[in-house]
LOLO-311177 format. One record per residue (C-alpha): residue in one letter; x, y, z. Coordinates in steps of 0.02 Angstrom, whole numbers, plus 32768, in hexadecimal, padded with zeros to 4 digits. Example, Ala and Ser with C-alpha at 12.3 -4.5 7.8 and 13.67 -1.06 7.14 Angstrom:
<atoms>
A82677F1F8186/S82AC7FCB8165/
</atoms>
This chain:
<atoms>
X53A2160C2C75/X534115DE2D0D/X53B6162F2D84/X539916D62D30/X52DE16D22D45/X52F916E52DFF/X5303179D2DD0/X524F179B2D98/X51EE18162DFE/X515517A72E08/X51AC17772EA9/X5174181E2EED/X50BE17F22ED7/X50B917462F22/X514517652F9D/X516E16B02F7C/X522916C92F6D/X52AF16472F71/X52A215FF3020/X52F6157E308A/X531215273131/X53A214CE3183/X537014193181/X538213C53228/X53D9145A3275/X5334148732C6/X530313D832F7/X532813EF33AF/X52B4148233C0/X5230142C3359/X5239138C33BB/X522F13E63461/X519A14453426/X514413A433F9/X515A134D349F/X50BF13293507/X50A612EB35B8/X5090122F35BD/X4FD8120635C8/X4FA211BD366E/X4F7411063670/X4EE4111736EA/X4E2F113B36C1/X4E4B11F836B5/X4E7F11EB3600/X4E0C127A35CD/X4E8B12F3361A/X4F0312CC358A/X4E8E13083500/X4ED013BB3504/X4F83137E34FF/X4F5F1309346E/X4F0A1395340E/X4FA214043427/X5015137933F0/X4FB11364334F/X4FAC141F332B/X5047145832CC/X5026150C32FF/X504314DC33B5/X50F014943398/X519014FA3392/X51DA14EF32E2/X527015463294/X5285156231DA/X531315BD3185/X52D4161E30F0/X533D164A305B/X534817073067/X5366177A2FD1/X541717B62FB6/X544718622FFA/X543B18B82F50/X5382188D2F42/X5347190D2FC1/X5296191E2F7D/X527C18622F7B/X52C71852302A/X524518CD3069/X51B91863301F/X520217C5306A/X520B18193115/X515318433104/X512C178E30D8/X518F1750316F/X513017C531E1/X5087178E319F/X50B716D731A3/X50EE16DF3258/X504F173A3289/X4FF116A1324E/X50741625328B/X50C416713328/X510B15C73352/X518215CF32BC/X522F161932CB/X527416573225/X532D16663200/X536716C53165/X53E6167C30EE/X541416C63045/X546316292FFB/X543616122F43/X542815662EF6/X54C0152F2E92/X54CE14822E48/X558414742E81/X555914A52F34/X54B914472F5D/X551213A02F78/X558A13F02FF3/X54FA1444304D/X549D139F305C/X5536133D3095/X555B13BE311C/X54A413C33150/X54A3147D312A/X5425147C309D/X538D14EA30B5/X52E614A230E9/X52AB14DA303F/X531015282FB4/X52FD156A2F06/X532F15092E6C/X530E15012DB2/X52A1149B2D3D/X5337143A2CFE/X536313F72DAA/X52CA138C2DCF/X530D12E12D9B/X53BA13072DDE/X537E133A2E8B/X530112AC2E98/X5382122A2E67/X53FE12712EE4/X537A126B2F6C/X538E13242F8E/X52D713542F85/X524413192FEC/X51AC12C32FA4/X512313412FCF/X509412E62F79/X502D12DA3019/X50421393303E/X501813BC2F8A/X4F7C13522F87/X4F3A13AD3020/X4F5D14582FD4/X4EB714AA2FAA/X4EF9150C2F15/X4F5A14832EBE/X4EE114802E2A/X4EFA153A2E0C/X4FB7152D2DFB/X500015452D4E/X500B148F2D18/X508614B22C8B/X510414EA2D0D/X50D614782D9D/X50E213DA2D36/X519F13EF2D2B/X51AD13B92DE0/X512D132C2DDB/X518F128E2DB7/X513F11E22DAD/X50A2122B2DFB/X50FE12712E92/X511113292EBA/X51BF136A2EE7/X51B014272EDB/X514014BE2EC9/X514D15342E37/X517015EB2E5A/X516F162F2DAA/X51AA16012CFE/X51D7163B2C52/X51DB16092B9E/X527116552B47/X523A16EA2AE0/X528F176C2A73/X528B18222AAB/X529818A32A20/X52CC19592A33/X524E19A829BD/X529F1A5229D0/X53401A102984/X52E119C328F2/X52871A6728D2/X53281ACA28D5/X53721A59284F/X52D31A5027E9/X52C319952804/X521119512800/X51D018FE289D/X51C218442874/X511B17E9287E/X50F517992926/X50E716F228CC/X519B17042892/X5221168E2852/X52DD1677285A/X52EB16D927B7/X528B17692805/X52FF1768289B/X53991762282B/X535E17F127BC/X532B185C2851/X53D1184128A9/X543318642809/X53D0190327E8/X53F2194F2894/X54A8191A28AB/X552819A5289B/X55D5196228C6/X56291A0C28B5/X55BC1A4E2942/X55C819AF29A9/X55101986298D/X54D818D12974/X54341894292F/X5429180629AC/X549017CE2A42/X548B17112A54/X54E116E02AF6/X559116A22AD4/X55DD166D2B79/X55AC16072C11/X552315862C0F/X54AC160A2BCE/X54FE15FF2B22/X54C7154A2B13/X541D15772B5D/X53FF16012ADD/X542C15912A4B/X53BD15032A87/X5324156A2A57/X5358155B29A1/X537914A129B5/X52C5148D29F2/X527F14FE2969/X52D7149328E6/X528013F9292D/X531413B5298E/X532A137C2A41/X53B513722AC1/X53A512BC2AF3/X533712232AF1/X532011902B65/X533910E92B0F/X534910402B63/X5364108D2C0E/X53EF10FD2BCD/X53F711B62BA8/X543311D82AF7/X5470127F2AB2/X540C12B52A18/X5439136B29FE/X54B713402975/X5425131F28FF/X53FA1371285A/X539213ED28C0/X542A14162929/X54931435288E/X540B14A52847/X5404150A28E9/X54C1151C28F1/X54C71552283B/X544A15DB2864/X54C1161D28E8/X5547161F2861/X54D7168C27F6/X54BD17082884/X5578170E28A6/X55CD170427FE/X554E172F2777/X54E917B727CD/X557517F12841/X54E6181728B7/X552817DF2962/X5599184729D4/X564F184E29A3/X567418222A57/X5601178B2A51/X5636173B2AF6/X559C17782B53/X554C17262BE9/X549817452C1B/X54BE17E72C75/X552B18262BE6/X54A818032B60/X541A184C2BC6/X548718E22BEF/X54A918FE2B36/X53EE18FE2B16/X53CF19752BA7/X545119ED2B62/X540B19E22AB0/X54AC19942A6F/X544D18FF2A28/X539F18F729DC/X537118482A15/X539417D42AA6/X534E17292AD2/X531D16FE2B85/X528C16F62BFF/X523017982BDB/X521217F02C80/X52C617F92CBE/X52FC18482C1A/X526C18C32C12/X528518F32CC9/X5335192E2CA3/X5308197E2BFD/X527A19E82C44/X52B41A0E2CF4/X536E1A1B2CD7/X53831A382C1D/X53061AC52C0A/X52A21A6E2B82/X51E51A7E2B77/X516B19EB2B71/X51441A122ABB/X51FF1A032A94/X520C19502AD4/X51AE18C82A78/X51A118162AB9/X519D17922A30/X519416D52A33/X522F167F29F4/X522E16792935/X51F615DD28D9/X527A15882870/X520A15A327DA/X515D15E627B4/X50D8157C2807/X515215302884/X514715352941/X518815C829A6/X51DD15562A23/X523A159E2AB6/X528F154B2B49/X521515392BD9/X526215522C83/X523E159A2D2D/X526215A92DE5/X522715292E64/X522D15132F1F/X525814672F60/X525D14243011/X52EF13D23069/X52CA13193089/X533413203127/X52C1139F3177/X5244135D31F7/X5191134431C0/X515D13DF3222/X51E5144531CE/X51B214033123/X50FC142D313E/X512414DB317F/X519A14F730EE/X510D14C93077/X509A154130D0/X511B15CB30C2/X513915A83009/X508015B62FE1/X505416383066/X502F16C62FEC/X4FF516592F5D/X4F41167E2F28/X4F2C16F52FBB/X4EDA179E2FC9/X4F7417D1302A/X4FDB17A92F92/X4F6B18162F26/X4F7518A12FA7/X503218912FA5/X5030189B2EE7/X4FC419362EED/X503D19882F67/X50D1195D2EF6/X507819AB2E62/X504F1A462EC7/X51041A572EFB/X51401A3C2E4A/X50CA1AC52E10/X510E1B3C2E94/X51C11B102E63/X519E1B272DAB/X51C91A722D85/X517619EB2D1E/X513B19412D5A/X515918AD2CE8/X50F118112D0B/X513817672CDD/X50F8171A2C3D/X50D2167D2CA3/X50A616812D5D/X508515FC2DE0/X4FC916052DC6/X4F6315DA2D2D/X4F3616782CD0/X4E81163E2CC0/X4E7016182D7A/X4E0816882DE9/X4EA716CC2E35/X4EEF16ED2D89/X4E5917592D60/X4E6817B62E06/X4F2017D72DE3/X4EFA181D2D37/X4E7918912D86/X4F0118D82DF7/X4F7718EF2D63/X4EEF19492D02/X4EE419D12D88/X4F901A132D5A/X4FDD1A592CBC/X50911A2A2CEC/X5078196F2CD6/X50CE192A2C3A/X504F18DD2BC5/X507B18452B5C/X502B18322AB1/X4F9C17B82AD5/X4FC0175F2A32/X506717202A75/X501916942AD8/X4FC416522A3A/X5070163C29ED/X50E5160F2A7B/X511315572A84/X517215282B21/X51E0148E2B22/X522414542BCB/X52DE14462BE3/X532913992BE7/X532013402C8E/X53CF12F42C8E/X547113582CA1/X542B13EF2C46/X54AB14652C8E/X553913F42C55/X54ED13F02BA7/X54DE14AE2BA6/X559314C32BDA/X55D0144E2B51/X556914A12ACA/X55A8154B2B05/X565615152ACD/X560D14EC2A22/X55BE15992A16/X566015EE2A46/X56C0159029C2/X563E15BB293E/X56421675296C/X56FF167E296C/X572B161528D3/X56E016292827/X56BA158A27C5/X569E15102855/X564C1469282D/X55A51467288A/X558D13AC2881/X563D138628BB/X562C1402294A/X558813B82987/X55C413042974/X565A132A29E1/X55EE13842A62/X557012F62A66/X55FC12782A80/X563E12DD2B12/X559412EE2B64/X556B12382B47/X560C11F22B90/X5624126E2C1F/X5571127E2C59/X54E912162C06/X553F116C2C0A/X553E116F2CC7/X548111802CD1/X540E10EB2CE5/X5355110F2CC9/X52DF10992D22/
</atoms>
């Protein structure tokens, strides 16, 4: 899910990591920095021009922002963030930066806001846009966005998730469309043919069945079976079958995932579990468990954002780039869409921060975007990876448009090295990204995860009855309380 794509190493290139600042905690310093001597009332008013200019220049005012610093285990990324801080403060010596490694959690953000401890800007996910806007926990940055010189070069597919009713509430960092990673080496060892890139559910089922070897603890595919990620994984199949999570009708949010498409998608999971016996015997896998199984060659397929999975497989699992194939999600049937959940990471600004803090936060967020410094930083990362004998895995979707001038410059840097993972260029002709629902998506995921667990643990479950019960729960507990204006 979105939280897992924070692992994507595209962060190393842009240096635009999850960042934040402590709301009004720095207001005193900011206000003092903005004070100016009262202009004289006599004729010598020209003497105030320098003071007025300083007052209007944000670089002349003392401002404090607290950035969201990488966690201690991310030593390489911390080093890149330190470099970004140094370069930022060289350009803005008036800005004090405080490090904070708090990570966004939906059950913590309200507490942070109420205690006035929320960062000046913080990371969040594509699903959270409506929720955060309705709670008033994100600033409207439309004016800052409209003045941003590179706004038209941003990846619009990603950015549009945080543009609501024409107003901008966040800046995209990176994104993903759920894909399927295939361990080709495992297929070859079992004599299973590599499926066509334009594949179907039947192709996935047959491939998984052909590779699975329960006696050796090998599964053909590892759909996530616990945590919200179980519901997230399954939602791809709901979308591929033509279904949806919810709809807005008469100002109300209505659950729709218990449709015929939902039943079809759940029945496919039954096939994987009970007919093909192709999933892990210990099926209660979270994201880390499923990705770990793929890394260790204990499963031939896993579904997630591509780069985090490939990073572990190549740099920790000892696999080679030719062993790991990235596929779009399979179409329900031949000629259908290869729809995958579209998600991503975003940076949003605290509405309680002062205007100066908000503007400086925006400048920090976008500091390395579209910059030669960012390309130089990428080049250095690739050099270091070459020296360390490691691979670099770009995200399938980045903050910039691939056809932008910067996108072309980035590709030129990648092309200088032979340790950059290359996606099959045909993928983008097949991938169909569908945004996650805007209302209570995490609650929906959690509820559906219970459905998946019941299906995996009990043979002969009634898919329609399961989904009807889940939809009733989601509707009454979460959707009925929403009023859409």
